[in-house]
C-alpha positions in Angstrom: 24.6 -21.2 -43.2 26.2 -18.2 -41.2 22.9 -16.0 -41.7 20.6 -18.6 -40.4 22.7 -18.6 -37.0 22.8 -14.8 -37.1 18.8 -14.8 -37.4 18.4 -17.3 -34.7 20.6 -15.5 -32.3 18.7 -12.4 -33.0 15.2 -13.9 -32.6 16.2 -15.4 -29.2 18.0 -12.3 -28.0 14.1 -10.6 -29.0 12.0 -12.6 -27.4 14.1 -12.9 -24.2 14.0 -8.8 -24.2 10.6 -8.7 -25.0 9.7 -11.4 -22.1 12.1 -9.8 -19.3 10.0 -6.5 -19.8 6.7 -7.7 -18.5 5.9 -7.1 -14.6 2.3 -7.7 -13.3 0.6 -5.3 -11.7 0.8 -6.9 -8.4 4.7 -6.4 -8.4 3.8 -2.6 -8.8 1.5 -2.8 -5.8 3.8 -4.3 -4.0 6.6 -1.8 -5.0 4.4 1.2 -3.9 3.5 -0.8 -0.4 7.2 -1.2 -0.1 8.1 2.4 -0.4 5.5 3.6 2.0 6.7 5.7 5.1 7.1 4.4 8.7 4.4 7.1 9.9 1.4 5.4 8.1 -1.2 4.4 10.3 -1.4 0.5 10.9 -3.0 -1.8 13.3 0.7 -3.2 13.9 1.7 0.4 14.6 -1.2 1.2 16.9 -0.7 -1.8 19.1 2.9 -1.3 19.2 3.2 2.2 20.2 0.0 3.1 22.1 -0.1 2.0 25.8 -2.6 2.4 28.3 -1.5 5.4 30.9 0.1 7.4 27.8 -0.7 11.2 27.8 -2.7 12.7 25.0 0.4 14.6 24.0 2.2 11.3 23.8 -0.4 9.6 21.4 -0.6 12.8 19.2 3.1 12.5 18.8 2.7 9.1 17.6 -0.3 9.0 15.5 -0.9 12.2 14.7 -3.7 14.5 15.1 -7.5 12.5 15.5 -10.0 13.0 13.2 -12.5 13.3 15.6 -12.4 14.3 19.3 -15.4 13.6 21.2 -16.4 12.9 24.8 -18.2 10.1 26.4 -21.0 10.2 29.1 -18.3 10.6 31.8 -17.0 13.7 29.8 -14.0 12.1 29.1 -12.3 12.4 25.9 -12.5 10.0 23.1 -10.3 10.3 20.1 -11.0 8.7 16.7 -8.9 7.9 13.8 -10.5 7.1 10.7 -8.3 6.4 7.9 -9.6 5.2 4.2 -6.6 4.2 1.7 -7.5 3.3 -1.9 -4.5 1.5 -3.9 -4.4 1.3 -7.6 -1.8 -0.5 -9.9 -2.0 -0.8 -13.2 0.4 -2.5 -15.2 1.2 -2.5 -19.0 3.2 -3.8 -21.5 4.0 -3.3 -25.4 5.4 -5.9 -27.4 9.0 -5.7 -27.6 11.8 -5.6 -30.3 11.4 -9.0 -31.1 7.6 -9.0 -31.8 8.4 -6.1 -33.6 10.8 -8.0 -36.0 8.5 -10.4 -36.7 5.8 -8.0 -37.9 3.4 -8.6 -35.0 2.6 -6.0 -32.6 0.6 -6.9 -29.2 0.2 -5.3 -25.7 -1.0 -6.9 -22.3 -1.9 -5.2 -19.0 -3.5 -5.9 -15.5 -4.7 -3.5 -13.0 -5.8 -4.0 -9.4 -7.8 -1.7 -7.1 -8.3 -2.3 -3.3 -10.0 -0.1 -0.6 -8.8 -0.4 3.2 -10.2 1.3 6.1 -8.9 1.8 9.5 -10.7 3.1 12.7 -8.5 3.8 15.8 -10.4 4.7 18.6 -8.3 6.0 21.9 -10.2 6.5 25.0 -8.9 9.1 27.8 -9.4 9.1 31.7 -10.1 12.2 33.3 -6.5 13.0 33.7 -5.8 12.8 29.8 -4.1 9.4 30.2 -5.1 6.3 27.8 -7.5 4.3 29.7 -8.4 2.2 26.6 -7.9 1.8 22.7 -9.4 -0.4 20.1 -9.0 -0.7 16.1 -11.0 -2.1 13.2 -9.7 -2.9 9.9 -11.2 -3.9 6.6 -10.2 -4.5 3.0 -12.2 -4.8 0.2 
């Protein structure tokens, strides 16, 4: 009678431990995103921190160096920030102790890959101050 209780408790403990170790790829992806730096270029950051009338030095302090610097037809500077991010999350779990005791081994896994693009265009006037800015983002 005592041995049946011990076996039941061990099996219950092992199953609980093996199930508790499973985490999805989505969970890992969210953890990676949460650890991203506040300096990451995002649409929200552009909308929150860039204003018409800022100098090009102030824009560079906020957004960093642009990918492309060009001029328009009136020879005014236009800065283009073009960012591409690939996020991959892979999660796998092996069968826990409980499964190994029962003589069954198994593994499960999931993966997720997402690509995002962000293009920010900042147009300056002839005095080097922001006259307009726009952004475009996509995810696939």
